[in-house]
All heavy atoms as an XYZ file, in Angstrom:
876
protein
N      14.288      0.191    -12.043
C      14.992      1.037    -11.111
C      14.074      1.353     -9.921
O      12.977      1.878    -10.113
C      15.408      2.328    -11.807
C      16.000      3.328    -10.870
S      16.178      4.876    -11.742
C      17.796      5.319    -11.347
N      14.495      1.032     -8.722
C      13.648      1.267     -7.540
C      13.457      2.754     -7.241
O      14.314      3.582     -7.509
C      14.403      0.586     -6.404
C      15.407     -0.289     -7.042
C      15.691      0.289     -8.385
N      12.324      3.035     -6.660
C      11.962      4.371     -6.227
C      11.641      4.312     -4.744
O      11.116      3.311     -4.254
C      10.735      4.884     -7.017
O      11.050      4.847     -8.406
C      10.348      6.289     -6.631
N      11.927      5.395     -4.039
C      11.622      5.479     -2.608
C      10.465      6.470     -2.431
O      10.534      7.602     -2.897
C      12.852      5.927     -1.829
C      12.664      5.839     -0.325
C      13.988      5.957      0.410
N      14.762      4.742      0.158
C      16.006      4.739     -0.307
N      16.648      5.848     -0.559
N      16.638      3.598     -0.502
N       9.415      6.006     -1.783
C       8.227      6.815     -1.518
C       8.139      7.053     -0.014
O       8.252      6.118      0.779
C       6.959      6.086     -1.959
C       6.912      5.774     -3.433
C       7.450      4.587     -3.939
C       6.324      6.658     -4.331
C       7.402      4.296     -5.293
C       6.264      6.370     -5.691
C       6.811      5.190     -6.158
O       6.758      4.901     -7.499
N       7.900      8.297      0.362
C       7.736      8.668      1.764
C       6.249      8.956      1.978
O       5.699      9.895      1.401
C       8.585      9.893      2.091
C      10.059      9.629      1.928
C      10.672      9.772      0.697
C      10.818      9.184      3.003
C      12.033      9.504      0.536
C      12.179      8.911      2.855
C      12.776      9.075      1.615
O      14.121      8.803      1.457
N       5.626      8.122      2.795
C       4.175      8.162      2.983
C       3.871      8.398      4.454
O       4.540      7.849      5.336
C       3.555      6.836      2.506
C       3.807      6.699      0.998
C       2.073      6.757      2.846
C       3.579      5.334      0.459
N       2.848      9.176      4.693
C       2.407      9.436      6.059
C       0.974      8.950      6.225
O       0.137      9.143      5.333
C       2.491     10.935      6.353
O       2.020     11.200      7.667
N       0.719      8.341      7.354
C      -0.645      7.990      7.765
C      -0.949      8.928      8.943
O      -0.596      8.641     10.077
C      -0.731      6.526      8.208
C      -0.286      5.477      7.193
C      -0.325      4.089      7.818
C      -1.128      5.531      5.940
N      -1.572     10.092      8.670
C      -1.733     11.106      9.707
C      -2.628     10.691     10.867
O      -2.445     11.153     11.984
C      -2.322     12.309      8.977
C      -2.574     11.909      7.592
C      -2.058     10.525      7.381
N      -3.591      9.842     10.616
C      -4.516      9.390     11.657
C      -4.675      7.882     11.480
O      -5.484      7.422     10.672
C      -5.854     10.110     11.518
C      -6.857      9.705     12.586
O      -6.596      8.742     13.338
O      -7.922     10.346     12.657
N      -3.896      7.124     12.231
C      -3.878      5.669     12.020
C      -5.225      5.012     12.296
O      -5.527      3.980     11.705
C      -2.781      5.004     12.865
O      -2.989      5.320     14.246
C      -1.403      5.479     12.434
N      -6.037      5.601     13.142
C      -7.363      5.028     13.408
C      -8.254      5.113     12.165
O      -9.127      4.273     11.970
C      -8.018      5.740     14.582
N      -8.021      6.107     11.318
C      -8.830      6.287     10.112
C      -8.165      5.684      8.878
O      -8.761      5.671      7.807
C      -9.082      7.768      9.887
C      -9.935      8.381     10.994
C     -10.193      9.834     10.770
N     -11.017      9.984      9.574
C     -11.136     11.102      8.901
N     -10.488     12.173      9.291
N     -11.893     11.178      7.829
N      -6.944      5.213      8.996
C      -6.192      4.676      7.846
C      -6.713      3.283      7.490
O      -6.030      2.276      7.666
C      -4.705      4.654      8.146
N      -7.909      3.261      6.992
C      -8.570      2.010      6.620
C      -9.298      2.223      5.304
O      -9.991      3.224      5.117
C      -9.603      1.583      7.674
C      -9.074      1.475      9.090
C      -8.154      0.283      9.269
N      -7.734      0.126     10.643
C      -6.534      0.441     11.101
N      -5.637      0.963     10.295
N      -6.207      0.245     12.354
N      -9.173      1.261      4.415
C      -9.914      1.334      3.161
C     -11.402      1.179      3.419
O     -11.825      0.768      4.503
N     -12.207      1.499      2.427
C     -13.656      1.453      2.594
C     -14.203      0.036      2.692
O     -15.286     -0.180      3.224
C     -14.340      2.201      1.447
O     -13.992      1.604      0.211
N     -13.452     -0.941      2.201
C     -13.891     -2.336      2.248
C     -12.993     -3.093      3.235
O     -11.799     -3.260      2.990
C     -13.795     -2.964      0.859
C     -14.429     -4.338      0.802
O     -14.401     -5.073      1.821
O     -14.940     -4.701     -0.267
N     -13.551     -3.546      4.350
C     -12.723     -4.211      5.370
C     -12.016     -5.482      4.880
O     -11.056     -5.922      5.496
C     -13.704     -4.537      6.497
C     -15.063     -4.247      5.986
C     -14.945     -3.450      4.726
N     -12.464     -6.036      3.750
C     -11.785     -7.223      3.212
C     -10.391     -6.891      2.702
O      -9.553     -7.777      2.547
C     -12.605     -7.843      2.087
C     -13.925     -8.438      2.559
C     -14.753     -8.895      1.406
N     -15.279     -7.714      0.699
C     -16.170     -7.774     -0.270
N     -16.628     -8.941     -0.671
N     -16.604     -6.671     -0.851
N     -10.128     -5.621      2.429
C      -8.834     -5.207      1.892
C      -8.097     -4.257      2.825
O      -6.903     -4.036      2.671
C      -9.015     -4.497      0.544
C      -9.906     -5.234     -0.405
C     -11.057     -4.641     -0.898
C      -9.614     -6.531     -0.798
C     -11.889     -5.316     -1.778
C     -10.441     -7.215     -1.670
C     -11.577     -6.613     -2.159
N      -8.787     -3.668      3.770
C      -8.251     -2.591      4.599
C      -7.161     -3.064      5.565
O      -7.118     -4.228      5.962
C      -9.380     -1.943      5.393
N      -6.304     -2.100      5.922
C      -5.307     -2.355      6.961
C      -6.006     -2.884      8.205
O      -7.078     -2.406      8.585
C      -4.602     -1.048      7.369
C      -3.441     -0.626      6.503
C      -3.370      0.670      6.026
C      -2.393     -1.490      6.227
C      -2.291      1.100      5.259
C      -1.317     -1.081      5.460
C      -1.262      0.213      4.980
N      -5.381     -3.837      8.866
C      -5.846     -4.324     10.153
C      -4.896     -3.870     11.259
O      -5.229     -3.953     12.442
C      -5.930     -5.850     10.139
N      -3.749     -3.366     10.892
C      -2.691     -2.994     11.834
C      -3.096     -1.818     12.715
O      -3.968     -1.029     12.372
C      -1.422     -2.636     11.063
N      -2.401     -1.716     13.842
C      -2.586     -0.572     14.737
C      -1.266      0.158     14.998
O      -1.273      1.258     15.514
C      -3.233     -0.980     16.078
C      -4.667     -1.439     15.865
C      -2.429     -2.057     16.767
N      -0.159     -0.443     14.634
C       1.140      0.172     14.874
C       1.969      0.267     13.610
O       1.657     -0.336     12.581
N       3.049      1.033     13.701
C       3.908      1.298     12.550
C       4.442      0.021     11.908
O       4.426     -0.119     10.683
C       5.066      2.202     12.965
N       4.911     -0.909     12.710
C       5.454     -2.155     12.154
C       4.383     -2.948     11.424
O       4.627     -3.508     10.359
C       6.080     -3.002     13.258
C       7.394     -2.470     13.766
C       8.021     -3.383     14.810
O       7.735     -4.609     14.795
O       8.795     -2.872     15.624
N       3.182     -2.986     11.969
C       2.088     -3.721     11.334
C       1.675     -3.114     10.006
O       1.463     -3.831      9.026
N       1.578     -1.775      9.961
C       1.253     -1.110      8.696
C       2.328     -1.414      7.655
O       2.020     -1.711      6.502
C       1.131      0.405      8.884
C      -0.127      0.833      9.583
C      -0.085      1.375     10.852
C      -1.360      0.707      8.960
C      -1.238      1.789     11.498
C      -2.530      1.121      9.592
C      -2.463      1.659     10.880
N       3.583     -1.338      8.077
C       4.694     -1.606      7.154
C       4.636     -3.043      6.630
O       4.803     -3.280      5.430
C       6.029     -1.329      7.842
N       4.386     -3.992      7.506
C       4.327     -5.401      7.106
C       3.189     -5.651      6.121
O       3.359     -6.366      5.131
C       4.162     -6.293      8.328
C       5.412     -6.383      9.194
C       5.170     -7.119     10.505
O       4.050     -7.648     10.724
O       6.110     -7.147     11.319
N       2.025     -5.067      6.394
C       0.873     -5.290      5.505
C       1.086     -4.672      4.130
O       0.758     -5.290      3.113
C      -0.401     -4.745      6.137
C      -0.883     -5.585      7.306
C      -2.194     -5.078      7.883
O      -3.119     -4.766      7.095
O      -2.297     -4.991      9.120
N       1.646     -3.462      4.088
C       1.905     -2.832      2.799
C       2.997     -3.587      2.044
O       2.880     -3.815      0.836
C       2.290     -1.359      2.974
C       2.608     -0.594      1.693
C       1.487     -0.708      0.662
C       2.928      0.857      2.016
N       4.029     -4.010      2.740
C       5.091     -4.773      2.089
C       4.544     -6.061      1.483
O       4.859     -6.404      0.332
C       6.208     -5.084      3.092
C       7.379     -5.822      2.468
C       8.539     -5.930      3.440
O       9.210     -4.960      3.701
N       8.758     -7.130      3.978
N       3.691     -6.753      2.211
C       3.080     -7.982      1.689
C       2.226     -7.679      0.452
O       2.227     -8.448     -0.513
C       2.234     -8.655      2.765
N       1.520     -6.535      0.464
C       0.671     -6.162     -0.671
C       1.488     -5.828     -1.911
O       0.983     -5.936     -3.029
C      -0.203     -4.969     -0.291
N       2.736     -5.433     -1.726
C       3.605     -5.122     -2.857
C       4.371     -6.342     -3.351
O       4.647     -6.466     -4.538
C       4.597     -4.017     -2.472
C       3.971     -2.678     -2.100
C       5.039     -1.722     -1.584
C       3.218     -2.080     -3.265
N       4.696     -7.245     -2.448
C       5.492     -8.425     -2.814
C       4.655     -9.561     -3.382
O       5.152    -10.391     -4.137
C       6.242     -8.948     -1.588
C       7.393     -8.078     -1.166
C       8.117     -8.704     -0.006
N       9.327     -7.970      0.333
C      10.192     -8.365      1.250
N       9.970     -9.491      1.921
N      11.256     -7.632      1.495
N       3.403     -9.630     -3.005
C       2.542    -10.755     -3.373
C       1.324    -10.252     -4.153
O       0.817     -9.168     -3.886
C       2.073    -11.450     -2.093
O       0.938    -12.246     -2.331
N       0.795    -11.067     -5.061
C      -0.411    -10.670     -5.789
C      -1.704    -10.917     -5.003
O      -2.793    -10.655     -5.516
C      -0.351    -11.546     -7.044
C       0.331    -12.789     -6.580
C       1.365    -12.314     -5.568
N      -1.627    -11.386     -3.775
C      -2.817    -11.809     -3.034
C      -3.862    -10.701     -2.884
O      -5.045    -10.930     -3.163
C      -2.413    -12.349     -1.663
N      -3.481     -9.517     -2.439
C      -4.439     -8.429     -2.261
C      -5.074     -8.055     -3.602
O      -6.296     -7.934     -3.714
C      -3.760     -7.205     -1.638
C      -4.657     -5.970     -1.462
C      -5.734     -6.236     -0.427
C      -3.820     -4.759     -1.075
N      -4.261     -7.900     -4.617
C      -4.778     -7.556     -5.944
C      -5.751     -8.619     -6.436
O      -6.825     -8.296     -6.950
C      -3.627     -7.401     -6.946
C      -4.100     -7.356     -8.371
C      -4.690     -6.212     -8.891
C      -3.980     -8.471     -9.189
C      -5.150     -6.181    -10.206
C      -4.433     -8.441    -10.504
C      -5.018     -7.296    -11.011
N      -5.415     -9.880     -6.296
C      -6.277    -10.963     -6.795
C      -7.610    -10.997     -6.056
O      -8.650    -11.227     -6.668
C      -5.568    -12.313     -6.698
C      -4.479    -12.487     -7.730
C      -4.990    -12.427     -9.175
O      -6.144    -12.821     -9.440
O      -4.228    -11.958    -10.039
N      -7.584    -10.773     -4.730
C      -8.849    -10.736     -3.978
C      -9.729     -9.594     -4.497
O     -10.931     -9.763     -4.671
C      -8.589    -10.561     -2.477
C      -8.046    -11.782     -1.802
C      -8.116    -11.737     -0.280
N      -8.000    -10.440      0.341
C      -6.891     -9.925      0.855
N      -5.768    -10.616      0.816
N      -6.897     -8.743      1.441
N      -9.115     -8.432     -4.732
C      -9.855     -7.279     -5.232
C     -10.363     -7.546     -6.659
O     -11.518     -7.285     -6.967
C      -8.946     -6.042     -5.195
C      -9.528     -4.868     -5.891
C     -10.468     -4.004     -5.389
C      -9.243     -4.435     -7.216
N     -10.773     -3.047     -6.344
C     -10.028     -3.293     -7.476
C      -8.391     -4.890     -8.221
C      -9.980     -2.615     -8.682
C      -8.352     -4.205     -9.427
C      -9.149     -3.083     -9.637
N      -9.504     -8.063     -7.526
C      -9.849     -8.303     -8.927
C     -11.051     -9.244     -9.042
O     -11.962     -9.003     -9.828
C      -8.653     -8.891     -9.681
C      -8.886     -9.034    -11.184
C      -7.705     -9.687    -11.881
N      -7.552    -11.089    -11.529
C      -8.276    -12.092    -12.030
N      -9.214    -11.848    -12.908
N      -8.062    -13.333    -11.653
N     -11.075    -10.298     -8.242
C     -12.160    -11.278     -8.309
C     -13.518    -10.681     -7.964
O     -14.550    -11.211     -8.361
C     -11.858    -12.460     -7.395
C     -10.755    -13.331     -7.934
C     -10.409    -14.458     -6.998
C      -9.252    -15.251     -7.559
N      -8.781    -16.284     -6.644
N     -13.526     -9.566     -7.239
C     -14.787     -8.938     -6.848
C     -15.266     -7.870     -7.826
O     -16.322     -7.280     -7.636
C     -14.651     -8.347     -5.446
C     -14.473     -9.383     -4.344
C     -14.197     -8.708     -3.020
C     -15.690    -10.288     -4.250
N     -14.495     -7.630     -8.876
C     -14.888     -6.638     -9.873
C     -15.965     -7.217    -10.791
O     -16.045     -8.421    -10.982
C     -13.668     -6.195    -10.692
C     -12.562     -5.582     -9.848
C     -13.079     -4.532     -8.886
O     -13.590     -3.498     -9.298
N     -12.950     -4.801     -7.590
N     -16.776     -6.336    -11.364
C     -17.874     -6.768    -12.240
C     -17.358     -7.611    -13.407
O     -17.983     -8.599    -13.788
C     -18.645     -5.555    -12.754
N     -16.232     -7.223    -13.977
C     -15.614     -7.947    -15.085
C     -14.145     -8.218    -14.734
O     -13.246     -7.528    -15.224
C     -15.714     -7.131    -16.381
C     -17.122     -6.867    -16.853
C     -17.831     -8.126    -17.320
O     -17.151     -9.090    -17.738
O     -19.071     -8.151    -17.261
N     -13.865     -9.205    -13.901
C     -12.492     -9.451    -13.454
C     -11.493     -9.653    -14.586
O     -10.341     -9.229    -14.474
C     -12.584    -10.715    -12.594
C     -14.017    -10.983    -12.389
C     -14.802    -10.168    -13.360
N     -11.938    -10.266    -15.667
C     -11.021    -10.527    -16.775
C     -10.658     -9.262    -17.546
O      -9.704     -9.265    -18.322
C     -11.613    -11.559    -17.738
C     -11.719    -12.925    -17.083
O     -10.947    -13.197    -16.151
O     -12.584    -13.711    -17.511
N     -11.402     -8.178    -17.319
C     -11.118     -6.929    -17.999
C     -10.249     -5.974    -17.181
O      -9.891     -4.904    -17.657
C     -12.427     -6.242    -18.388
C     -13.182     -7.021    -19.445
C     -14.476     -6.345    -19.852
O     -14.663     -5.156    -19.550
O     -15.292     -7.032    -20.481
N      -9.901     -6.373    -15.953
C      -9.026     -5.542    -15.120
C      -7.633     -5.540    -15.738
O      -7.112     -6.587    -16.128
C      -8.985     -6.080    -13.670
C      -7.918     -5.369    -12.855
C     -10.349     -5.945    -13.014
N      -7.049     -4.363    -15.826
C      -5.706     -4.208    -16.388
C      -4.723     -5.068    -15.599
O      -4.525     -4.845    -14.408
C      -5.294     -2.736    -16.337
C      -3.935     -2.475    -16.947
O      -3.260     -3.429    -17.382
O      -3.543     -1.291    -16.979
N      -4.084     -6.055    -16.240
C      -3.147     -6.921    -15.522
C      -1.944     -6.166    -14.959
O      -1.310     -6.633    -14.012
C      -2.706     -7.957    -16.555
C      -3.214     -7.483    -17.861
C      -4.249     -6.447    -17.623
N      -1.645     -4.983    -15.490
C      -0.530     -4.192    -14.964
C      -0.772     -3.779    -13.512
O       0.180     -3.566    -12.755
C      -0.299     -2.960    -15.830
N      -2.037     -3.692    -13.098
C      -2.346     -3.351    -11.708
C      -1.924     -4.473    -10.751
O      -1.824     -4.258     -9.557
C      -3.837     -3.071    -11.539
C      -4.347     -1.760    -12.108
C      -5.865     -1.681    -11.977
C      -3.690     -0.580    -11.421
N      -1.682     -5.649    -11.269
C      -1.278     -6.791    -10.445
C       0.221     -6.933    -10.294
O       0.696     -7.928     -9.753
N       0.971     -5.937    -10.736
C       2.437     -6.010    -10.647
C       2.881     -6.247     -9.206
O       2.271     -5.750     -8.261
C       3.053     -4.713    -11.163
N       3.934     -7.041     -9.074
C       4.519     -7.285     -7.756
C       6.018     -7.020     -7.812
O       6.621     -6.998     -8.884
C       4.287     -8.735     -7.289
O       4.871     -9.637     -8.228
C       2.808     -9.036     -7.118
N       6.585     -6.822     -6.644
C       8.018     -6.596     -6.504
C       8.484     -7.414     -5.308
O       8.304     -6.992     -4.161
C       8.314     -5.109     -6.295
C       9.777     -4.826     -6.022
O      10.608     -5.755     -6.079
O      10.099     -3.652     -5.733
N       9.072     -8.599     -5.544
C       9.494     -9.441     -4.432
C      10.586     -8.800     -3.574
O      10.840     -9.245     -2.453
C       9.993    -10.712     -5.105
C      10.238    -10.345     -6.521
C       9.344     -9.189     -6.840
N      11.205     -7.735     -4.076
C      12.253     -7.049     -3.315
C      11.765     -5.771     -2.641
O      12.569     -5.044     -2.051
C      13.424     -6.706     -4.248
C      14.052     -7.953     -4.819
O      14.307     -8.913     -4.106
N      14.265     -7.964     -6.124
N      10.475     -5.491     -2.713
C       9.936     -4.281     -2.083
C      10.176     -4.325     -0.580
O      10.066     -5.377      0.047
C       8.446     -4.161     -2.369
N      10.505     -3.156     -0.025
C      10.660     -3.047      1.423
C       9.841     -1.864      1.911
O       9.697     -0.856      1.223
C      12.123     -2.845      1.851
O      12.618     -1.642      1.279
C      12.981     -4.029      1.443
N       9.291     -2.011      3.109
C       8.547     -0.934      3.746
C       8.994     -0.872      5.200
O       8.990     -1.873      5.912
C       7.022     -1.161      3.680
C       6.284      0.011      4.312
C       6.564     -1.382      2.243
N       9.394      0.319      5.624
C       9.801      0.556      7.008
C       8.843      1.563      7.613
O       8.534      2.579      6.980
C      11.237      1.074      7.078
C      12.226      0.115      6.503
N      12.655     -0.999      7.179
C      12.831      0.079      5.299
C      13.495     -1.674      6.414
N      13.623     -1.038      5.265
N       8.372      1.272      8.810
C       7.426      2.156      9.481
C       7.999      2.713     10.766
O       8.759      2.042     11.461
N       7.615      3.956     11.068
C       8.040      4.596     12.314
C       6.872      5.373     12.890
O       6.191      6.107     12.171
C       9.216      5.523     12.057
N       6.643      5.189     14.187
C       5.593      5.925     14.884
C       6.124      7.315     15.224
O       7.209      7.451     15.763
C       5.215      5.190     16.175
C       4.003      5.730     16.862
C       2.714      5.336     16.169
O       2.565      4.201     15.740
N       1.788      6.264     16.074
N       5.388      8.341     14.872
C       5.750      9.736     15.147
C       4.549     10.385     15.815
O       3.610     10.786     15.152
C       6.080     10.484     13.861
C       7.122      9.820     13.011
C       8.514     10.271     13.412
N       9.468      9.800     12.433
C      10.447      8.958     12.709
N      10.609      8.513     13.932
N      11.277      8.570     11.769
N       4.598     10.494     17.134
C       3.463     11.011     17.903
C       2.208     10.222     17.534
O       2.152      9.040     17.767
C       3.279     12.511     17.688
C       4.446     13.324     18.262
O       4.940     12.960     19.332
O       4.853     14.300     17.619
N       1.248     10.877     16.908
C      -0.015     10.198     16.586
C      -0.099      9.708     15.155
O      -1.124      9.185     14.735
C      -1.194     11.133     16.868
C      -1.324     11.581     18.324
C      -2.473     12.572     18.458
C      -1.520     10.394     19.246
N       0.957      9.900     14.372
C       0.916      9.427     12.990
C       2.048      8.432     12.737
O       2.956      8.283     13.534
C       0.966     10.594     11.999
C       2.292     11.259     11.873
N       2.725     12.251     12.709
C       3.299     11.054     10.997
C       3.929     12.650     12.355
N       4.311     11.925     11.317
N       1.937      7.755     11.594
C       2.938      6.767     11.184
C       3.555      7.227      9.879
O       2.850      7.661      8.964
C       2.296      5.366     11.006
C       3.225      4.419     10.284
C       1.889      4.796     12.355
N       4.874      7.158      9.806
C       5.597      7.428      8.566
C       6.058      6.101      7.987
O       6.601      5.257      8.715
C       6.814      8.316      8.816
C       6.440      9.742      9.156
O       5.396     10.208      8.667
O       7.189     10.400      9.903
N       5.844      5.924      6.689
C       6.270      4.720      5.989
C       7.258      5.111      4.899
O       7.039      6.098      4.186
C       5.083      4.015      5.346
C       3.975      3.535      6.285
C       2.781      3.035      5.480
C       4.481      2.457      7.218
N       8.331      4.355      4.768
C       9.279      4.541      3.680
C       9.231      3.275      2.846
O       9.572      2.192      3.317
C      10.713      4.802      4.204
C      11.671      4.958      3.035
C      10.740      6.037      5.098
N       8.768      3.438      1.605
C       8.565      2.318      0.694
C       9.631      2.378     -0.394
O       9.794      3.403     -1.045
C       7.173      2.400      0.028
C       6.960      1.240     -0.928
C       6.071      2.469      1.074
N      10.345      1.275     -0.585
C      11.315      1.175     -1.675
C      10.850      0.047     -2.576
O      10.750     -1.106     -2.142
C      12.734      0.898     -1.143
O      13.068      1.918     -0.196
C      13.745      0.903     -2.274
N      10.550      0.410     -3.841
C       9.985     -0.578     -4.759
C      10.214     -0.167     -6.207
O      10.393      1.009     -6.506
C       8.473     -0.768     -4.511
O       7.986     -1.795     -5.360
C       7.692      0.506     -4.738
N      10.149     -1.151     -7.073
C      10.211     -0.888     -8.513
C       8.811     -0.839     -9.123
O       8.656     -0.618    -10.311
C      11.051     -1.969     -9.212
O      10.463     -3.236     -9.022
N       7.780     -1.025     -8.304
C       6.395     -0.958     -8.767
C       6.065      0.483     -9.149
O       6.458      1.427     -8.454
C       5.430     -1.479     -7.678
C       5.574     -2.999     -7.569
C       3.992     -1.092     -7.956
C       4.726     -3.625     -6.504
N       5.316      0.654    -10.216
C       4.908      1.982    -10.671
C       4.091      2.699     -9.602
O       3.342      2.073     -8.848
C       4.090      1.868    -11.951
N       4.224      4.018     -9.576
C       3.513      4.828     -8.594
C       2.009      4.638     -8.639
O       1.344      4.616     -7.600
N       1.433      4.488     -9.822
C      -0.012      4.299     -9.947
C      -0.463      3.009     -9.271
O      -1.529      2.964     -8.647
C      -0.417      4.294    -11.413
N       0.341      1.970     -9.361
C       0.004      0.691     -8.725
C       0.129      0.816     -7.209
O      -0.726      0.343     -6.463
C       0.885     -0.448     -9.277
C       0.630     -1.749     -8.537
C       0.637     -0.623    -10.772
N       1.196      1.468     -6.752
C       1.365      1.696     -5.313
C       0.169      2.466     -4.765
O      -0.389      2.100     -3.720
C       2.665      2.454     -5.047
C       2.878      2.911     -3.602
C       3.012      1.723     -2.671
C       4.100      3.813     -3.508
N      -0.266      3.491     -5.460
C      -1.404      4.287     -5.004
C      -2.679      3.456     -4.957
O      -3.482      3.580     -4.024
C      -1.596      5.501     -5.909
C      -0.505      6.539     -5.739
C      -0.681      7.673     -6.736
C       0.462      8.661     -6.638
N       0.309      9.754     -7.612
N      -2.875      2.587     -5.933
C      -4.067      1.736     -5.941
C      -4.066      0.815     -4.725
O      -5.086      0.632     -4.072
C      -4.128      0.931     -7.247
C      -5.462      0.261     -7.483
C      -5.478     -1.237     -7.217
O      -4.474     -1.840     -6.862
N      -6.638     -1.829     -7.372
N      -2.911      0.240     -4.400
C      -2.817     -0.644     -3.225
C      -3.064      0.146     -1.937
O      -3.738     -0.326     -1.032
C      -1.453     -1.325     -3.166
C      -1.084     -2.091     -4.413
C      -1.446     -3.569     -4.386
N      -1.330     -4.114     -5.715
C      -0.216     -4.620     -6.241
N       0.882     -4.698     -5.540
N      -0.223     -5.086     -7.472
N      -2.499      1.355     -1.868
C      -2.715      2.178     -0.678
C      -4.183      2.565     -0.520
O      -4.699      2.605      0.599
C      -1.838      3.429     -0.724
C      -0.396      3.213     -0.286
C       0.480      4.389     -0.701
C      -0.322      2.994      1.218
N      -4.867      2.837     -1.623
C      -6.298      3.156     -1.535
C      -7.093      1.956     -1.007
O      -8.037      2.122     -0.240
C      -6.833      3.629     -2.877
C      -6.455      5.076     -3.190
C      -7.206      5.621     -4.397
N      -6.857      4.947     -5.648
C      -5.856      5.298     -6.442
N      -5.082      6.315     -6.135
N      -5.622      4.639     -7.557
N      -6.720      0.750     -1.427
C      -7.395     -0.437     -0.902
C      -7.132     -0.590      0.591
O      -8.041     -0.895      1.362
C      -6.912     -1.698     -1.629
C      -7.361     -1.868     -3.075
C      -6.662     -3.068     -3.701
C      -8.874     -2.026     -3.155
N      -5.896     -0.378      0.992
C      -5.499     -0.588      2.382
C      -5.929      0.545      3.311
O      -6.393      0.300      4.419
C      -3.982     -0.764      2.475
C      -3.427     -2.042      1.854
C      -1.923     -1.939      1.685
C      -3.802     -3.252      2.690
N      -5.725      1.795      2.891
C      -5.922      2.945      3.785
C      -7.013      3.901      3.327
O      -7.242      4.920      3.986
C      -4.612      3.711      3.923
N      -7.663      3.620      2.217
C      -8.656      4.561      1.707
C      -7.966      5.839      1.267
O      -6.924      5.812      0.623
N      -8.525      6.966      1.653
C      -7.918      8.253      1.304
C      -7.134      8.837      2.481
O      -6.744      9.998      2.444
C      -9.004      9.240      0.860
O      -9.922      9.455      1.925
N      -6.892      8.039      3.485
C      -6.266      8.522      4.723
C      -4.759      8.287      4.744
O      -4.214      7.731      5.702
C      -6.951      7.895      5.933
C      -8.424      8.139      5.939
N      -8.982      9.355      6.233
C      -9.457      7.327      5.625
C     -10.283      9.293      6.133
N     -10.610      8.068      5.757
N      -4.106      8.705      3.680
C      -2.650      8.638      3.595
C      -2.181      9.816      2.759
O      -2.944     10.397      1.996
C      -2.185      7.311      2.979
C      -2.673      7.061      1.593
C      -3.886      6.529      1.239
C      -2.009      7.350      0.365
N      -4.006      6.464     -0.129
C      -2.863      6.968     -0.697
C      -0.758      7.888      0.039
C      -2.509      7.101     -2.034
C      -0.412      8.018     -1.287
C      -1.276      7.617     -2.306
N      -0.914     10.174      2.948
C      -0.341     11.302      2.224
C       1.017     10.901      1.652
O       1.838     10.329      2.366
C      -0.129     12.493      3.152
C      -1.406     13.013      3.774
C      -1.162     14.036      4.867
O       0.012     14.311      5.200
O      -2.164     14.541      5.405
N       1.225     11.239      0.395
C       2.524     11.040     -0.239
C       3.342     12.287      0.041
O       2.987     13.376     -0.401
C       2.361     10.812     -1.742
C       3.641     10.624     -2.538
C       4.408      9.400     -2.065
C       3.321     10.513     -4.022
N       4.425     12.149      0.809
C       5.229     13.287      1.226
C       6.372     13.615      0.278
O       6.705     14.762      0.065
C       5.806     13.057      2.628
C       4.773     12.917      3.711
C       4.050     14.218      3.873
N       3.192     14.169      5.035
C       2.837     15.212      5.712
N       3.258     16.395      5.351
N       2.028     15.086      6.720
N       6.980     12.560     -0.289
C       8.127     12.781     -1.170
C       8.385     11.517     -1.966
O       7.968     10.426     -1.574
C       9.365     13.153     -0.350
C      10.451     13.841     -1.162
O      10.221     14.143     -2.351
O      11.531     14.093     -0.595
N       9.100     11.684     -3.079
C       9.502     10.568     -3.924
C      10.936     10.842     -4.354
O      11.246     11.944     -4.799
C       8.604     10.456     -5.185
C       9.062      9.306     -6.066
C       7.146     10.288     -4.792
N      11.812      9.825     -4.207
C      13.202      9.968     -4.623
C      13.659      8.673     -5.288
O      13.035      7.630     -5.127
C      14.135     10.249     -3.418
O      14.097      9.124     -2.527
C      13.738     11.507     -2.673
N      14.754      8.759     -6.004
C      15.378      7.545     -6.532
C      15.960      6.775     -5.355
O      16.452      7.368     -4.392
C      16.472      7.895     -7.538
N      15.888      5.471     -5.426
C      16.401      4.649     -4.309
C      17.880      4.388     -4.483
O      18.424      4.396     -5.546
C      15.641      3.335     -4.236
């Protein structure tokens, strides 16, 4: 069952993960939405991260969950970006992907059934 997550990137200049190999490269709402959507639909970001772990084979495979039907819509609001994510991926996995992409520079505003 899909869930809708309302996420804010309050300072898009700081919305970058600590490792540039995984961090957002986008500068606008559409770019952030596209990058997050790709990270949810494809295992590519997770696999790049997993391979760099000390024991890649011991990483919980559930963290690699994907949702080919995930959608992310972005809107620029003054100096911040609002993202609306609709996905069947568990919240813990979504948060892990957001930490890779944006570090701690994002806020979960609301969660509803889709």
